[in-house]
C-alpha positions as CSV (number, residue, x, y, z in Angstrom):
1,M,249.9,111.5,206.4
2,N,246.8,113.0,208.3
3,G,245.3,116.2,209.1
4,A,247.2,119.3,208.3
5,S,250.1,117.5,206.3
6,R,247.6,115.7,204.0
7,E,245.9,119.1,203.2
8,A,249.3,120.7,202.8
9,L,250.5,118.1,200.3
10,A,247.0,118.4,198.5
11,A,247.8,122.0,198.1
12,A,251.3,121.5,196.6
13,R,250.2,118.8,194.1
14,E,247.8,121.2,192.7
15,R,250.6,123.9,192.5
16,L,252.9,121.4,190.9
17,D,250.3,120.5,188.4
18,A,249.7,124.0,187.5
19,L,253.4,124.7,187.2
20,T,253.9,121.7,184.9
21,D,251.0,122.2,182.7
22,N,253.2,125.1,181.2
23,T,255.2,123.0,178.7
24,S,258.1,125.8,178.9
25,V,258.9,124.3,182.5
26,D,261.5,121.5,182.3
27,A,259.8,118.9,184.5
28,A,262.9,116.8,184.6
29,A,265.2,119.5,185.8
30,L,262.6,120.4,188.4
31,A,262.6,116.9,189.5
32,D,266.4,117.2,190.0
33,D,266.0,120.4,192.1
34,L,263.4,119.0,194.2
35,A,265.4,115.8,194.9
36,S,268.3,118.0,196.0
37,V,265.9,119.8,198.5
38,T,264.7,116.5,199.6
39,A,268.1,115.4,200.4
40,L,269.0,118.6,202.2
41,L,265.8,118.5,204.4
42,D,266.4,114.9,205.2
43,R,270.0,115.5,206.3
44,E,269.5,118.7,208.2
45,V,266.8,117.8,211.0
46,S,267.0,121.2,212.7
47,L,266.4,123.0,209.5
48,R,263.3,121.1,208.5
49,R,262.0,121.4,212.2
50,V,262.4,125.4,212.0
51,L,260.5,125.2,208.6
52,T,257.7,123.4,210.1
53,D,257.5,125.1,213.4
54,P,253.9,126.2,213.9
55,A,255.1,129.0,216.1
56,Q,256.8,130.8,213.4
57,S,254.7,132.7,210.7
58,G,254.4,131.0,207.3
59,E,255.9,133.9,205.6
60,S,258.9,134.2,207.8
61,K,259.6,130.3,206.9
62,A,259.0,131.0,203.3
63,E,261.5,133.8,203.1
64,L,264.2,131.6,205.1
65,A,263.6,128.7,202.4
66,A,263.9,131.2,199.8
67,R,267.3,132.7,201.2
68,L,268.6,129.1,201.6
69,L,267.6,127.8,198.1
70,S,267.9,130.9,195.8
71,G,270.7,130.3,193.4
72,Q,271.0,126.7,194.4
73,V,267.9,125.4,192.7
74,S,265.5,126.9,190.0
75,G,262.9,129.7,190.7
76,E,260.2,127.0,190.2
77,A,261.6,124.8,193.0
78,V,262.0,127.8,195.4
79,D,258.5,128.8,194.8
80,L,257.2,125.2,195.4
81,V,259.3,124.6,198.5
82,S,258.0,128.2,199.7
83,G,254.6,127.3,199.2
84,L,255.2,124.1,201.3
85,V,256.6,125.8,204.3
86,R,254.0,128.4,204.5
87,S,251.7,125.5,205.2
88,R,251.0,123.8,208.5
89,W,252.4,120.2,209.1
90,S,251.6,117.4,211.4
91,Q,255.1,116.2,211.7
92,S,258.3,117.7,210.4
93,R,259.2,114.6,208.3
94,D,256.1,114.9,206.5
95,L,257.4,117.8,204.7
96,V,260.4,115.8,203.5
97,D,258.0,113.1,202.2
98,S,256.0,115.8,200.4
99,V,259.1,117.4,198.6
100,E,260.0,113.7,197.6
101,E,256.7,112.9,196.1
102,L,256.7,116.3,194.0
103,A,260.2,115.4,192.7
104,N,258.9,112.1,191.6
105,T,255.7,113.4,190.2
106,A,257.5,116.0,188.1
107,D,259.8,113.0,186.7
108,L,256.8,111.3,185.9
109,T,255.3,114.4,184.4
110,A,258.4,114.5,182.0
111,A,257.8,110.8,181.1
112,Q,254.1,111.4,180.5
113,R,255.0,114.4,178.2
114,A,257.4,112.2,176.2
115,G,254.9,109.5,175.7
116,A,256.7,107.0,177.9
117,L,254.6,106.8,181.1
118,D,253.3,103.4,180.2
119,D,256.9,102.2,179.6
120,V,258.0,103.6,183.1
121,E,255.1,101.8,184.8
122,D,255.9,98.5,183.4
123,E,259.9,99.0,184.0
124,L,259.1,99.8,187.6
125,F,257.1,96.6,187.9
126,R,259.6,94.4,186.2
127,F,262.4,95.8,188.3
128,G,260.4,95.1,191.3
129,R,259.9,91.5,190.2
130,I,263.6,91.2,189.3
131,V,264.8,92.3,192.8
132,G,262.2,90.1,194.4
133,S,263.7,87.1,192.5
134,D,267.5,87.9,192.9
135,Q,268.3,87.9,196.5
136,E,272.0,88.8,195.7
137,L,271.0,91.7,193.8
138,R,268.6,92.8,196.5
139,S,271.3,92.5,199.2
140,A,273.7,94.5,196.9
141,L,271.3,97.4,196.7
142,T,270.2,97.4,200.4
143,S,273.5,96.8,201.9
144,R,274.4,99.3,204.7
145,T,278.2,99.0,203.9
146,A,278.0,99.9,200.3
147,T,278.1,103.5,199.4
148,A,275.4,105.4,197.6
149,T,277.9,106.0,194.7
150,A,278.5,102.2,194.2
151,K,274.7,101.4,194.5
152,G,274.1,104.2,191.8
153,E,276.7,102.7,189.5
154,L,275.4,99.2,189.9
155,L,272.0,100.4,188.8
156,R,273.2,102.5,185.9
157,S,275.1,99.2,184.7
158,L,271.7,97.3,184.8
159,L,269.3,100.0,183.5
160,G,271.4,102.3,181.4
161,G,270.1,102.2,177.8
162,K,267.6,99.4,178.9
163,A,265.1,101.6,180.5
164,Q,263.6,105.0,180.0
165,P,265.8,107.9,181.7
166,V,263.0,108.6,184.0
167,T,262.9,105.0,185.2
168,E,266.6,105.0,185.9
169,R,266.6,108.3,187.6
170,I,263.8,107.5,190.2
171,I,265.0,104.2,191.0
172,V,268.6,105.3,191.4
173,R,267.1,108.0,193.9
174,L,265.1,105.4,195.7
175,V,268.1,102.9,196.2
176,T,270.6,105.7,197.0
177,Q,268.3,107.7,199.3
178,P,265.9,105.0,200.8
179,R,265.1,107.0,203.9
180,G,264.3,104.2,206.2
181,R,261.9,102.4,203.6
182,S,262.3,99.0,202.3
183,L,263.1,98.6,198.7
184,E,259.8,96.8,197.8
185,A,257.6,99.5,199.5
186,G,259.5,102.3,197.7
187,I,258.9,100.5,194.2
188,E,255.4,100.1,195.1
189,S,254.8,103.7,196.1
190,L,256.4,104.8,192.7
191,S,254.2,102.4,190.8
192,K,251.0,103.9,192.4
193,L,252.3,107.4,191.7
194,A,252.9,106.5,188.1
195,A,249.4,105.3,187.9
196,E,247.7,108.3,189.4
197,R,249.4,110.4,186.9
198,R,246.6,109.5,184.5
199,D,244.1,108.7,187.2
200,R,244.6,105.1,186.7
201,A,244.7,102.1,189.2
202,V,247.3,99.3,188.9
203,A,246.1,95.7,188.8
204,V,248.8,93.1,189.3
205,V,247.6,90.1,187.2
206,T,249.2,86.6,187.6
207,S,248.3,83.9,185.1
208,A,249.6,80.3,184.4
209,V,250.5,81.5,180.7
210,P,250.8,84.7,178.9
211,L,247.4,86.5,178.2
212,S,246.7,87.3,174.6
213,D,246.1,90.8,173.5
214,R,242.2,90.2,173.3
215,Q,242.2,88.7,176.9
216,K,244.1,91.6,178.2
217,Q,241.7,94.1,176.6
218,R,238.7,92.2,177.9
219,L,240.2,92.0,181.3
220,G,241.2,95.7,181.5
221,A,237.6,96.6,180.3
222,A,236.1,94.4,183.2
223,L,238.3,95.9,185.9
224,A,237.5,99.5,184.7
225,K,233.8,98.7,184.8
226,L,234.3,97.3,188.2
227,Y,236.4,99.9,189.8
228,G,234.9,103.0,187.8
229,R,238.5,104.0,186.5
230,E,241.0,103.1,183.8
231,M,243.1,100.1,184.8
232,H,246.8,99.7,184.0
233,L,247.6,95.9,183.9
234,N,251.0,94.5,185.2
235,L,251.1,91.1,183.8
236,D,253.1,88.3,185.5
237,V,253.3,84.6,184.5
238,D,253.7,82.0,187.2
239,P,252.9,78.3,186.3
240,A,252.3,77.4,189.9
241,V,248.7,79.1,189.7
242,L,247.8,76.1,187.3
243,G,245.2,78.0,185.4
244,G,242.9,80.8,185.6
245,I,243.9,84.2,186.8
246,S,244.8,86.1,190.2
247,V,244.4,89.9,190.1
248,R,245.3,92.2,192.9
249,V,244.2,95.8,193.1
250,G,245.8,97.4,196.0
251,D,244.9,95.2,199.2
252,E,242.1,93.5,197.4
253,I,242.7,90.2,195.5
254,I,240.3,88.5,193.2
255,N,241.6,85.0,192.8
256,G,240.1,82.8,190.1
257,T,243.1,80.2,189.8
258,V,242.8,76.5,189.7
259,A,245.2,76.3,192.6
260,E,243.2,78.5,194.7
261,R,240.0,76.4,194.0
262,L,241.9,73.1,194.9
263,E,243.1,74.8,198.1
264,E,239.6,75.8,198.8
265,A,238.3,72.3,198.2
266,T,240.8,70.8,200.3
267,R,240.0,73.2,203.3
268,R,236.4,72.3,203.1
269,M,237.0,68.5,202.9
270,A,239.4,68.8,206.0
271,G,236.7,70.9,207.8
């Protein structure tokens, strides 16, 4: 997003944070309501165009949203969406993306309240690794011929009782309502959003053997010092790295593996 849309989303995030700071607000129920609004706006193209039409006043658009949603979702959800449509948007689709982000953030807030946010982050990472290594599963979850109901049932059979309820909910939403994204991109986006709940960055760490608790603590402290923020470590073991570790933070890769050093030496000799 850029320009007006980015500013509108930033304001909406602040409103959501202020709302969910009140523990009397059911963050998980709010997430469900916002997910329903996301599905409605994604399906009804003409509606979202009306709600983002710069020629219409913000108040008239907010009144329209309130009339449509009142009685269908909670008052908190109506207030959030009304605030969103009062803002200006660079593209109508940015409104849908923003409501979806707020839905996921509300669910992650529910996990944070329950002390389960770390588990959700780890489960998202592990699910991404499983999907990446199981082509048959990935095909079933991304099939254009399979119904959303069938995909949801498959996911619930895989995750039910084995993952946090929040993890199951947001993954089911991602798979059954992909909205043009790849499964991998959607999982990565959710992982980043989870990390941002506590102002942390995510470091994907690949090592030849599992790291000890002391090694994880030292690595986490070193990365926190380097990046100036707390770092959540997603750990992966790959014997192919031969030794050392590879760390990816966003698009940046810090590679200290034996395999990488051997490849670099080979390139130098060849040159």
